[in-house]
matplotlib code that plots the C-alpha trace (Angstrom):
import matplotlib.pyplot as plt

x = [-28.7, -29.3, -26.6, -24.2, -24.8, -24.4, -21.0, -19.8, -20.9, -19.1, -15.9, -16.2, -16.6, -13.5, -11.4, -12.5, -11.7, -8.4, -5.5, -1.8, 0.7, 4.4, 6.2, 8.3, 12.0, 11.2, 8.8, 10.0, 10.0, 6.7, 4.7, 1.3, 2.2, 4.9, 2.5, 2.8, 6.4, 7.6, 8.0, 7.4, 10.8, 11.2, 13.9, 17.5, 19.9, 17.6, 18.6, 19.0, 18.4, 15.9, 13.8, 10.5, 8.5, 4.7, 2.0, -0.9, -4.4, -7.8, -11.3, -9.9, -7.2, -3.6, -3.6, 0.1, 3.5, 5.7, 9.3, 9.3, 12.2, 11.8, 14.9, 13.5, 9.8, 8.9, 8.5, 11.6, 9.3, 5.9, 4.9, 1.5, -0.3, -2.6, -6.3, -9.0, -11.3, -9.1, -9.4, -7.8, -8.9, -11.1, -11.3, -8.6, -5.0, -4.2, -1.0, 0.5, 0.6, 3.1, 5.9, 6.1, 5.1, 6.0, 4.3, 1.0, -2.0, -3.5, -2.9, -5.2, -4.2, -6.1, -6.3, -3.6, -6.2, -7.8, -4.6, -2.7, -3.4, -2.8, 0.5, 3.4, 5.7, 3.3, 5.2, 8.7, 9.2, 6.7, 5.2, 1.9, -0.5, 0.5, 4.1, 2.8, 1.0, 2.2, 4.5, 4.6, 4.1, 1.3, 1.3, 1.4, 0.8, 3.4, 0.5, -2.9, -5.1, -4.7, -6.1, -4.8, -2.0, 0.8, 3.2, 2.6, 2.9, 5.8, 6.0, 5.2, 4.0, 0.4, 1.2, 3.8, 1.3, -1.4, 0.9, 2.5, -0.9, -1.7, 1.7, 1.1, -2.4, -1.1, 1.8, -0.5, -2.8, 0.1, 1.5, -1.7, -2.3, 1.1, 0.6, -2.4, -4.2, -3.7, -3.3, 0.2, 1.4, 3.7, 4.5, 7.2, 7.1, 9.8, 11.8, 15.4, 15.8, 17.3, 18.8, 15.6, 13.4, 10.0, 10.4, 13.7, 11.7, 10.1, 12.5, 11.5, 12.4, 14.7, 13.2, 10.1, 10.3, 8.0, 9.1, 6.7, 7.1, 4.8, 4.8, 4.0, 6.1, 7.7, 8.3, 9.4, 10.2, 10.1, 10.7, 10.2, 11.9, 10.4, 12.2, 10.1, 11.3, 10.1, 6.4, 6.8, 9.9, 9.3, 12.2, 11.6, 14.4, 15.3, 15.4, 19.2, 19.4, 16.9, 18.8, 22.0, 20.3, 19.2, 21.7, 23.2, 23.4, 19.8, 18.0, 14.3, 13.2, 14.6, 16.6, 15.4, 12.0, 12.8, 16.4, 15.6, 13.5, 11.2, 7.5, 6.9, 5.8, 6.1, 6.2, 8.8, 8.0, 11.4, 11.6, 14.6, 12.5, 9.7, 11.5, 12.1, 14.8, 12.4, 11.5, 13.2, 15.9, 14.9, 16.4, 18.4, 16.9, 18.9, 20.2, 17.2, 14.8, 16.7, 16.5, 12.7, 12.6, 14.7, 12.3, 9.4, 10.8, 11.6, 8.1, 6.6, 8.5, 7.6, 3.9, 4.1, 5.7, 3.1, 0.3, 1.8, 2.2, -1.4, -2.6, -0.6, -2.1, -5.6, -5.1, -3.8, -6.7, -9.2, -7.5, -7.7, -11.3, -12.5, -10.4, -12.0, -15.4, -14.7, -13.5, -16.7, -18.8, -17.1, -17.3, -21.0, -21.9, -20.0, -21.7, -25.2, -24.6, -23.4, -26.3, -28.8, -27.3, -27.6, -31.2, -32.2, -30.7, -32.6, -36.0, -34.2, -32.3, -35.5, -37.2, -34.2, -34.3, -38.1, -37.7, -34.9, -37.1, -40.0, -37.9, -36.4, -39.8, -41.0, -37.9, -38.5, -42.1, -40.9, -38.4, -41.0, -43.4, -40.5, -39.6, -43.3, -43.8, -40.6, -41.7, -45.2, -44.3, -43.7, -46.7, -49.1, -48.2, -48.4, -51.8, -53.0, -51.9, -53.7, -56.8, -56.9, -56.2, -59.8, -61.0, -58.6, -59.3, -63.2, -63.2, -60.9, -63.4, -66.0, -63.2, -61.7, -65.2, -65.7, -62.3, -63.1, -66.5, -64.8, -62.3, -65.1, -67.2, -64.1, -63.5, -67.1, -67.1, -63.8, -65.5, -68.5, -66.3, -64.3, -67.6, -69.0, -65.7, -65.6, -69.2, -68.4, -65.3, -67.0, -69.9, -67.4, -65.6, -68.9, -70.1, -66.9, -66.9, -70.6, -70.1, -67.2, -69.2, -72.1, -70.1, -68.5, -71.9, -73.1, -70.0, -68.4, -65.3, -63.0, -64.4, -64.1, -60.5, -59.6]
y = [-4.0, -7.0, -9.0, -6.1, -5.9, -9.7, -9.5, -6.7, -8.7, -11.7, -9.7, -8.2, -11.6, -12.9, -10.0, -10.8, -14.6, -14.1, -13.2, -13.6, -12.9, -12.2, -15.0, -13.6, -14.5, -16.2, -18.7, -22.0, -22.4, -21.1, -21.6, -23.1, -23.4, -26.0, -28.8, -27.8, -29.0, -32.6, -34.0, -30.4, -29.3, -26.1, -26.1, -25.4, -22.9, -20.0, -17.9, -14.2, -11.0, -9.8, -13.0, -12.8, -15.8, -15.6, -17.9, -17.4, -18.2, -18.6, -19.1, -19.4, -22.0, -22.1, -22.2, -22.1, -20.8, -18.3, -17.2, -13.7, -11.7, -8.0, -7.3, -8.7, -8.3, -11.8, -15.0, -17.2, -20.2, -21.1, -24.4, -26.1, -29.4, -30.8, -30.6, -32.1, -29.5, -26.5, -23.6, -20.3, -17.1, -14.6, -10.8, -8.3, -9.0, -8.7, -7.8, -8.3, -5.0, -6.3, -6.6, -2.8, -2.1, -5.0, -3.1, -2.8, -4.3, -5.2, -9.0, -9.6, -9.6, -6.6, -4.4, -1.8, 1.0, 0.0, 0.5, 3.1, 5.7, 3.4, 1.9, 4.3, 3.4, 0.8, -1.0, -0.5, -4.2, -5.8, -5.5, -3.7, -3.9, -0.6, -1.8, -4.0, -1.2, -0.1, -3.2, -6.4, -8.5, -9.6, -11.0, -14.8, -17.1, -19.8, -22.1, -20.9, -23.2, -20.9, -17.4, -14.4, -12.8, -10.8, -12.5, -15.7, -14.0, -13.2, -11.1, -13.3, -12.6, -13.4, -16.5, -17.8, -17.2, -19.3, -22.0, -22.4, -22.9, -25.6, -27.2, -27.4, -28.9, -31.5, -32.4, -32.9, -35.1, -37.3, -37.5, -38.1, -41.7, -42.6, -40.9, -42.7, -40.1, -36.7, -35.1, -36.7, -34.7, -31.8, -29.1, -26.4, -23.7, -21.1, -18.7, -18.0, -14.2, -12.5, -9.1, -7.8, -5.6, -3.9, -0.1, -1.0, -2.5, -6.0, -8.7, -10.8, -14.4, -16.3, -19.6, -20.8, -24.3, -26.8, -29.7, -32.5, -34.9, -37.8, -38.6, -42.3, -45.3, -45.5, -41.8, -40.2, -36.7, -35.0, -31.5, -29.3, -26.1, -23.6, -20.6, -17.5, -16.3, -19.5, -20.4, -24.1, -24.8, -27.4, -29.5, -32.5, -33.1, -35.2, -33.6, -33.8, -32.0, -29.4, -28.6, -28.2, -25.7, -23.5, -21.0, -21.5, -25.3, -25.7, -28.8, -28.8, -31.9, -33.9, -36.8, -35.5, -37.1, -40.8, -40.4, -38.7, -41.7, -40.9, -41.8, -45.2, -45.4, -41.7, -40.9, -38.4, -35.6, -35.2, -35.6, -37.9, -40.6, -40.6, -43.0, -46.6, -48.9, -51.2, -48.4, -48.8, -46.2, -43.3, -43.3, -40.4, -38.6, -38.3, -35.1, -34.8, -35.2, -32.7, -30.2, -30.6, -30.2, -27.1, -25.7, -26.7, -25.0, -21.8, -21.8, -22.5, -19.7, -17.3, -18.2, -18.1, -14.6, -13.3, -14.7, -13.2, -9.9, -10.0, -11.0, -8.2, -5.7, -7.1, -6.8, -3.2, -2.3, -3.9, -2.3, 1.1, 0.6, -0.8, 1.7, 4.6, 3.0, 2.6, 6.2, 7.4, 5.3, 6.6, 10.2, 9.8, 8.1, 10.8, 13.6, 12.0, 11.5, 15.1, 16.5, 14.4, 15.6, 19.2, 18.7, 17.1, 20.0, 22.7, 22.3, 22.6, 25.6, 27.3, 26.6, 28.1, 31.2, 31.7, 31.3, 33.9, 36.3, 35.9, 36.4, 39.5, 40.9, 40.4, 42.2, 45.1, 45.5, 45.3, 48.0, 50.3, 49.9, 50.7, 53.9, 55.0, 54.4, 56.3, 59.2, 59.3, 58.7, 62.4, 64.1, 61.4, 62.0, 65.8, 65.5, 63.2, 65.6, 68.5, 66.5, 65.6, 69.2, 70.4, 67.3, 67.8, 71.6, 71.4, 68.6, 70.7, 73.7, 72.1, 71.0, 74.6, 76.1, 73.7, 74.6, 78.4, 77.9, 75.9, 78.7, 81.4, 79.3, 78.8, 82.6, 83.2, 80.5, 82.0, 85.5, 84.1, 82.3, 85.5, 87.5, 84.9, 84.6, 88.4, 88.4, 85.4, 87.1, 90.4, 88.6, 86.6, 89.9, 91.6, 88.7, 88.5, 92.3, 92.3, 89.4, 91.1, 94.3, 92.4, 90.5, 93.7, 95.2, 92.2, 92.0, 88.9, 90.6, 89.1, 85.7, 86.2, 87.3, 84.3]
z = [-4.7, -2.5, -4.3, -3.9, -0.2, 0.1, -1.7, 0.6, 3.7, 2.4, 1.8, 5.2, 6.8, 4.8, 6.2, 9.7, 9.3, 7.6, 9.8, 10.1, 12.8, 13.0, 14.9, 17.6, 18.1, 21.4, 19.8, 18.4, 14.6, 13.2, 16.5, 15.8, 12.1, 12.6, 11.6, 8.0, 7.9, 7.6, 11.2, 12.4, 11.4, 9.2, 6.5, 7.5, 6.0, 5.4, 8.3, 7.5, 9.4, 6.7, 6.9, 8.9, 10.0, 9.4, 10.6, 8.2, 9.5, 7.9, 9.4, 12.9, 12.2, 10.8, 7.0, 6.0, 7.1, 5.2, 5.5, 4.1, 2.8, 3.7, 1.5, -1.7, -0.6, -1.8, 0.1, 0.5, 0.9, 2.1, 3.7, 3.0, 3.8, 1.2, 2.1, 0.0, -1.6, -0.7, -3.1, -3.6, -1.9, -3.6, -3.3, -2.8, -2.0, 1.7, 3.5, 6.9, 8.9, 11.5, 8.9, 8.7, 12.3, 14.7, 17.6, 15.7, 17.4, 14.0, 13.8, 10.9, 7.3, 5.8, 2.7, 2.6, 2.1, 5.5, 7.5, 5.5, 8.2, 11.1, 10.0, 9.5, 6.5, 5.1, 2.3, 3.8, 4.3, 2.1, -1.4, -2.0, -4.9, -6.2, -6.6, -9.5, -11.2, -14.7, -14.9, -16.9, -13.8, -11.6, -8.1, -8.6, -5.5, -4.9, -4.1, -5.3, -3.1, -0.1, 0.7, -1.3, 0.6, -0.9, 1.5, -0.6, -4.0, -6.3, -9.5, -12.5, -16.0, -16.7, -18.8, -16.3, -13.5, -15.2, -16.3, -12.8, -11.3, -13.8, -13.3, -9.5, -9.9, -12.4, -10.2, -7.1, -9.2, -10.1, -6.6, -4.6, -5.7, -4.2, -0.9, 0.5, 2.7, 1.0, 4.4, 4.6, 1.6, 2.7, 0.2, 0.1, -2.5, -2.8, -4.9, -6.1, -6.4, -9.5, -10.1, -11.7, -9.6, -10.1, -9.4, -7.7, -4.9, -5.5, -6.7, -9.7, -9.0, -11.4, -10.4, -8.6, -7.1, -5.4, -3.1, -2.1, 0.8, 1.6, 5.3, 5.1, 6.3, 2.8, 2.7, -0.6, -1.8, -5.2, -6.6, -9.7, -10.8, -13.2, -14.9, -14.7, -18.2, -19.9, -19.8, -20.8, -18.7, -15.8, -14.6, -12.4, -9.9, -6.9, -3.5, -3.4, -6.8, -5.8, -2.6, -4.6, -6.9, -4.0, -2.6, 0.9, 1.2, 2.6, 3.8, 2.9, 4.7, 7.6, 6.2, 2.8, 3.6, 3.1, 2.1, -1.2, -2.6, -5.5, -5.6, -7.2, -10.8, -11.3, -15.0, -16.1, -18.5, -20.0, -23.7, -23.4, -21.9, -24.5, -26.8, -25.5, -26.5, -28.4, -30.9, -34.3, -35.1, -37.2, -40.7, -41.7, -44.8, -48.0, -49.6, -51.9, -49.0, -46.9, -49.9, -50.0, -46.2, -46.6, -49.2, -47.1, -44.0, -46.0, -47.5, -44.1, -42.4, -45.2, -45.0, -41.2, -41.3, -43.8, -41.7, -38.6, -40.3, -41.6, -38.1, -36.6, -39.0, -38.4, -34.6, -35.0, -37.2, -34.8, -31.9, -33.6, -34.6, -31.3, -29.5, -31.3, -30.8, -27.1, -26.9, -28.7, -26.5, -23.4, -24.5, -25.5, -22.2, -20.2, -22.2, -21.7, -18.0, -17.6, -19.7, -17.7, -14.4, -15.7, -16.9, -13.6, -11.7, -13.8, -11.9, -8.6, -9.7, -11.0, -7.7, -5.8, -8.1, -7.6, -3.8, -3.9, -5.9, -3.6, -0.5, -2.2, -3.0, 0.6, 1.8, -0.5, 0.7, 4.3, 3.6, 1.9, 4.9, 7.2, 5.4, 5.1, 8.8, 9.6, 7.5, 8.8, 12.4, 13.5, 11.5, 12.7, 16.3, 15.9, 14.2, 16.9, 19.5, 17.7, 17.3, 21.0, 22.1, 21.8, 23.6, 26.5, 26.5, 26.5, 29.0, 31.3, 31.5, 33.9, 36.2, 36.1, 36.8, 39.7, 41.0, 40.7, 42.5, 45.1, 45.7, 45.8, 48.3, 50.4, 50.5, 51.4, 54.1, 55.4, 55.6, 57.4, 59.9, 60.5, 61.1, 63.4, 65.2, 65.7, 67.1, 69.3, 70.7, 71.3, 73.1, 75.2, 76.2, 76.9, 79.0, 81.0, 81.6, 82.6, 85.0, 86.7, 87.2, 88.5, 91.0, 92.3, 92.9, 94.6, 96.9, 95.7, 94.3, 96.9, 96.4, 92.7, 93.1, 95.2]

ax = plt.figure().add_subplot(projection="3d")
ax.plot(x, y, z, "-o")
ax.set_aspect("equal")
plt.show()
């Protein structure tokens, strides 16, 4: 797990450090990537409306420059400067978002899956990894000692891709001893398009070529051309011949980098130079020898054909056997994984079922109690009222008796008050009448009247 996390972090750091930008029309040449060209001058004669200038960057500094064809969706050429210890990029192929959306703020070269939702029409002007799927071609870098960008890759067969990388390495090893400081070695790698396209989109190059220029006082230049349909083809040419083989009358280096002079003591690989003038002439064989050579060739071809046929049959049988074994292994592992997943899910499913049963049982009990309470609610209240009726009735008798006694006592008191009131009134009347009579007899009537 720790190793996997470390790899993911490294890839994320690579994506953050690797960026590219689309050079605008107002900028001169390839902007900060002009140093990759001899005397800071890009090649001439490659102007076309469908060509876009890219300045590729890596780890915060310019890495190489690319003139990209949005029509063929392959690089026209890429410019490099040899650096000691430089190696190719690792990880996924990256692309340039601004090729499809010049207004995009994403200036970093990123994976297509990371910006597929942000960039509209992704792949309209450049090749994507899925364009190579289900084809006989792979994205092959023009120069493999730089980061992995699809803007520096062309469709090549697997064998040609591997052989081209070895040819470039071998050529650099031959040229470096004649260029003093390796940093003075400028390289241009490019393509010549063909009429063949992958999915009618990405053009397969007819040739790939490499031009080298050593920027020292005794400057020299050198070039090679490789056909993409021939693994072993590699033609060494002068700069003048290379420029004549490219369409449009182009000029790769200023003044052909030293006037087209070749590097000193450079050994040629052409078969015509393998035999020196001092070697003795080869004797022509006679008719008898040619007959035996003819028989030998026929026998050799027959044995070779039989061996090839046997080897083909052996490969087919092995492919059939191993294919069936692989199919059985895949089916068995898939079945075991699915069965394991089901078996591991059984305890969880059982617990879920038991929990559902328990919850259902609790709900049933709750419903039963609710029904019982609903049924017993009215009789229970009635019985409670009936049971409490004697209590409230008996307890009310003393209060009623007290109220009756209170009423009788009130009547009796009212009668006494009436009797005493009558006696009092009679007494008052008698007293008043007696006092009036008495006053008259005494002679105080007038005074009394006044």
